[in-house]
C-alpha positions as CSV (number, residue, x, y, z in Angstrom):
1,X,-2.0,52.2,-67.8
2,X,-0.7,54.4,-64.9
3,X,-3.9,56.6,-64.6
4,X,-5.9,53.1,-64.3
5,X,-3.9,52.2,-61.7
6,X,-4.0,55.2,-59.9
7,X,-7.3,55.5,-59.6
8,X,-8.6,52.3,-58.1
9,X,-8.7,51.7,-54.6
10,X,-7.0,49.2,-52.9
11,X,-8.2,46.6,-50.5
12,X,-6.9,46.5,-46.9
13,X,-7.1,43.1,-45.9
14,X,-9.6,42.7,-41.9
15,X,-7.1,42.1,-39.1
16,X,-8.5,38.8,-37.7
17,X,-9.6,39.2,-34.0
18,X,-8.3,36.4,-31.9
19,X,-9.9,35.7,-28.8
20,X,-8.2,33.1,-26.4
21,X,-10.9,31.1,-24.3
22,X,-9.9,28.3,-21.7
23,X,-11.9,25.5,-20.5
24,X,-12.7,25.3,-16.7
25,X,-11.8,22.0,-15.2
26,X,-14.0,23.0,-12.2
27,X,-17.1,23.9,-13.8
28,X,-20.1,23.0,-11.1
29,X,-23.2,21.8,-12.6
30,X,-26.4,20.2,-11.0
31,X,-26.2,16.5,-9.9
32,X,-29.1,14.9,-12.2
33,X,-31.7,13.8,-10.8
34,X,-33.6,9.9,-11.4
35,X,-37.5,10.2,-13.4
36,X,-38.8,8.4,-10.2
37,X,-37.5,10.6,-7.6
38,X,-38.8,13.5,-9.6
39,X,-42.5,12.3,-9.8
40,X,-42.4,11.1,-6.0
41,X,-41.1,14.7,-5.1
42,X,-43.6,16.5,-7.1
43,X,-46.5,14.6,-5.6
44,X,-45.4,15.0,-2.2
45,X,-45.5,18.4,-2.5
46,X,-48.4,19.1,-4.2
47,X,-50.3,16.7,-1.3
48,X,-48.6,18.6,1.0
49,X,-49.4,21.9,-0.3
50,X,-53.1,20.9,-1.0
51,X,-53.8,19.5,3.0
52,X,-52.1,22.3,4.2
53,X,-54.6,24.8,1.9
54,X,-51.6,26.8,1.6
55,X,-51.4,29.7,-1.5
56,X,-51.6,33.0,-2.2
57,X,-55.2,34.6,-2.8
58,X,-55.0,37.6,-5.1
59,X,-58.3,40.1,-4.9
60,X,-59.4,41.5,-8.3
61,X,-60.0,45.1,-7.8
62,X,-62.6,46.8,-9.8
63,X,-62.0,49.5,-12.3
64,X,-63.7,53.1,-11.0
65,X,-65.7,54.7,-13.2
66,X,-64.4,57.8,-15.0
67,X,-67.5,60.2,-14.6
68,X,-68.6,61.3,-11.3
69,X,-72.3,61.3,-11.4
70,X,-72.1,57.1,-12.0
71,X,-69.7,57.5,-8.5
72,X,-71.9,59.1,-6.7
73,X,-74.6,57.1,-7.6
74,X,-73.0,53.7,-6.8
75,X,-71.4,54.9,-3.5
76,X,-74.7,54.2,-1.8
77,X,-75.1,50.7,-3.5
78,X,-71.5,49.6,-3.1
79,X,-71.5,50.0,1.1
80,X,-73.9,47.4,1.1
81,X,-72.9,45.3,-1.4
82,X,-69.4,45.3,0.4
83,X,-71.1,44.3,4.0
84,X,-72.7,41.7,2.1
85,X,-69.7,40.4,0.3
86,X,-66.9,40.3,3.5
87,X,-68.0,36.8,4.7
88,X,-68.0,35.4,1.1
89,X,-64.8,37.3,-0.3
90,X,-61.6,35.7,0.7
91,X,-58.2,38.0,2.2
92,X,-55.5,39.3,-0.2
93,X,-52.4,37.5,0.3
94,X,-51.1,34.2,1.8
95,X,-53.8,31.8,3.5
96,X,-51.3,31.4,6.7
97,X,-48.1,33.4,7.1
98,X,-46.7,31.2,9.8
99,X,-46.4,28.7,7.0
100,X,-45.0,31.3,4.5
101,X,-42.3,32.5,7.3
102,X,-41.0,28.7,6.9
103,X,-40.4,29.3,3.2
104,X,-38.1,30.7,1.0
105,X,-39.7,31.2,-2.2
106,X,-37.9,32.9,-5.4
107,X,-33.9,32.8,-6.1
108,X,-33.6,36.1,-4.1
109,X,-34.9,34.7,-1.1
110,X,-33.4,31.3,-1.5
111,X,-29.7,32.7,-1.7
112,X,-30.6,35.3,1.5
113,X,-31.4,32.3,3.2
114,X,-28.4,30.3,2.1
115,X,-25.8,33.3,3.2
116,X,-27.2,33.2,6.8
117,X,-27.2,29.5,7.3
118,X,-31.1,29.2,7.6
119,X,-32.0,26.3,5.1
120,X,-32.8,22.4,5.7
121,X,-33.5,21.8,1.2
122,X,-33.4,23.5,-1.6
123,X,-35.2,22.6,-4.7
124,X,-34.3,24.4,-8.0
125,X,-36.5,24.2,-11.5
126,X,-34.7,23.0,-14.5
127,X,-36.5,25.4,-16.7
128,X,-34.8,28.3,-15.1
129,X,-33.2,30.1,-18.1
130,X,-30.1,31.2,-18.3
131,X,-28.4,28.6,-15.9
132,X,-26.3,32.0,-14.3
133,X,-29.6,32.4,-12.2
134,X,-29.1,29.2,-10.5
135,X,-25.6,28.2,-10.6
136,X,-24.7,30.1,-7.9
137,X,-26.9,28.4,-5.2
138,X,-24.6,25.2,-5.8
139,X,-21.8,26.9,-4.1
140,X,-23.8,28.2,-1.2
141,X,-25.5,24.8,-0.7
142,X,-22.6,23.1,-0.9
143,X,-20.5,25.2,1.6
144,X,-23.3,24.9,4.0
145,X,-23.8,21.3,3.6
146,X,-27.5,21.8,2.2
147,X,-29.3,19.3,0.3
148,X,-30.2,21.1,-3.1
149,X,-31.0,19.7,-6.3
150,X,-32.7,20.4,-9.8
151,X,-35.8,19.2,-10.1
152,X,-37.8,19.5,-13.7
153,X,-41.4,20.6,-13.7
154,X,-41.3,22.1,-10.8
155,X,-42.4,25.7,-11.6
156,X,-45.5,23.9,-13.5
157,X,-47.1,21.6,-11.1
158,X,-46.3,23.6,-8.1
159,X,-46.9,27.2,-8.9
160,X,-50.5,26.6,-9.7
161,X,-50.7,25.2,-6.7
162,X,-49.8,28.0,-4.6
163,X,-51.3,30.7,-6.5
164,X,-48.1,31.6,-8.3
165,X,-47.7,32.1,-12.5
166,X,-43.8,30.3,-11.7
167,X,-41.4,29.1,-9.0
168,X,-37.9,29.1,-9.7
169,X,-36.2,28.2,-6.5
170,X,-38.4,26.8,-3.1
171,X,-36.2,26.3,0.1
172,X,-37.5,25.1,3.5
173,X,-36.2,26.4,6.4
174,X,-34.9,24.8,9.8
175,X,-37.5,25.7,11.8
176,X,-40.4,24.5,9.7
177,X,-43.1,22.5,11.3
178,X,-45.1,21.9,8.5
179,X,-43.1,20.4,5.9
180,X,-40.7,18.3,8.4
181,X,-42.1,15.5,7.4
182,X,-41.9,15.9,3.5
183,X,-38.1,16.6,3.7
184,X,-37.4,14.0,5.6
185,X,-38.9,11.9,2.5
186,X,-37.3,14.4,-0.1
187,X,-33.8,14.3,1.4
188,X,-32.6,11.0,0.5
189,X,-33.5,11.1,-2.7
190,X,-31.6,14.2,-3.9
191,X,-27.8,13.5,-5.7
192,X,-25.4,14.7,-3.5
193,X,-23.3,18.2,-5.1
194,X,-20.3,17.7,-6.2
195,X,-17.4,20.7,-5.6
196,X,-14.0,19.5,-6.2
197,X,-12.4,22.1,-4.0
198,X,-15.2,20.9,-1.1
199,X,-14.8,18.2,1.0
200,X,-17.0,16.5,3.3
201,X,-16.0,15.5,6.9
202,X,-16.7,11.9,6.2
203,X,-14.4,12.0,3.4
204,X,-10.6,11.7,3.7
205,X,-7.9,14.4,2.7
206,X,-5.1,13.4,0.5
207,X,-2.4,13.2,2.7
208,X,1.4,14.5,1.3
209,X,4.6,12.8,1.6
210,X,7.1,13.6,4.0
211,X,9.6,12.8,1.0
212,X,8.4,15.2,-1.4
213,X,11.0,18.3,-2.0
214,X,10.0,21.8,-1.1
215,X,11.5,24.5,-3.0
216,X,12.5,27.7,-1.2
217,X,9.5,29.7,-2.6
218,X,7.3,27.3,-1.5
219,X,8.6,27.1,2.3
220,X,8.4,30.6,2.3
221,X,5.1,30.7,1.2
222,X,4.2,28.2,3.9
223,X,5.6,30.1,6.8
224,X,4.2,33.1,5.7
225,X,0.9,31.4,5.6
226,X,1.1,30.5,9.2
227,X,2.7,33.6,11.2
228,X,3.4,33.2,15.3
229,X,1.7,36.5,15.7
230,X,-1.1,38.1,13.7
231,X,-2.9,41.2,14.4
232,X,-6.5,41.5,15.5
233,X,-7.6,42.3,11.8
234,X,-6.6,38.7,10.3
235,X,-7.8,37.0,13.7
236,X,-11.5,39.0,12.7
237,X,-10.8,37.7,8.8
238,X,-10.4,34.3,10.1
239,X,-13.2,34.0,11.6
240,X,-15.5,35.7,9.6
241,X,-14.4,33.5,6.4
242,X,-15.2,30.2,9.4
243,X,-18.6,31.5,9.6
244,X,-19.6,31.3,5.7
245,X,-19.2,27.1,6.0
246,X,-20.5,24.5,7.6
247,X,-18.8,22.6,10.5
248,X,-19.8,19.5,8.2
249,X,-17.6,20.8,5.5
250,X,-13.9,21.6,5.1
251,X,-12.0,23.2,2.3
252,X,-9.4,22.0,0.4
253,X,-6.0,23.2,0.9
254,X,-4.2,24.9,-1.7
255,X,-0.8,23.9,-2.7
256,X,1.6,26.2,-5.2
257,X,3.4,23.3,-7.4
258,X,5.6,25.3,-9.6
259,X,6.3,29.3,-10.5
260,X,7.4,29.5,-14.2
261,X,8.8,33.5,-14.7
262,X,7.3,35.3,-18.0
263,X,10.3,36.2,-19.8
264,X,8.4,38.3,-22.6
265,X,7.1,40.6,-20.2
266,X,8.0,44.3,-20.1
267,X,9.0,45.9,-17.3
268,X,8.0,49.4,-16.6
269,X,10.5,52.1,-15.9
270,X,10.0,54.1,-12.8
271,X,8.8,57.5,-14.1
272,X,11.2,60.5,-14.1
273,X,10.5,64.1,-12.8
274,X,10.3,66.2,-15.7
275,X,13.1,69.4,-16.0
276,X,11.1,72.4,-15.3
277,X,12.8,74.7,-17.9
278,X,13.9,78.1,-16.5
């Protein structure tokens, strides 16, 4: 019996891997757009693009023959054909570069234009996956007070009109002339973005009552946050942070309610110098 017990293998119990995850109460999402408004926005954009005749033209290049003899023979004929086809064929690229400069097409161009505060309106396609590709546009547009909305079927309807395979984001710049009338009609139909820590100037901020008792730590933090004399480096940082937000938007002030120490946290002792053995 002892020999049989020795031969058998002991099964080790697998350790349960536990990962703690917290739900974020400040999860930012796109505000839903009504179906009637989506249809109106898509039809208005299609009419304007067709009226202006703005699209991207891609000329298909002919493959060169591999043999050298055929190349020499077709050189003479190709020159005559090119002269006749130049009048018929259209140029490669956008039909109007001036109108192209008034738009920001794609997620990268829209983010750069929002950082520079150059956009008047932002439209994002709902089919963009994963959601993290366009979630940062909500915060950028809300901090700049730029109306932004998630429009379904934007890439399917506007993409073929512009001659593109897909359009995940479309931004209209402030200096636009061709799309000035369309943006005025579309902006009222787009719902406002709900960001908890950004308050528009029209809304009143909650005022703190004077009867509330502040702890010594909160008073110290309050005194440190507003020093009388600041170094020039701190002033530059404040000026740079003010440029990020629009004058129509104010950030909600943070307040420390209560600080609870962690008694289970083990403090690390200072490392002592090792004695050198002679």
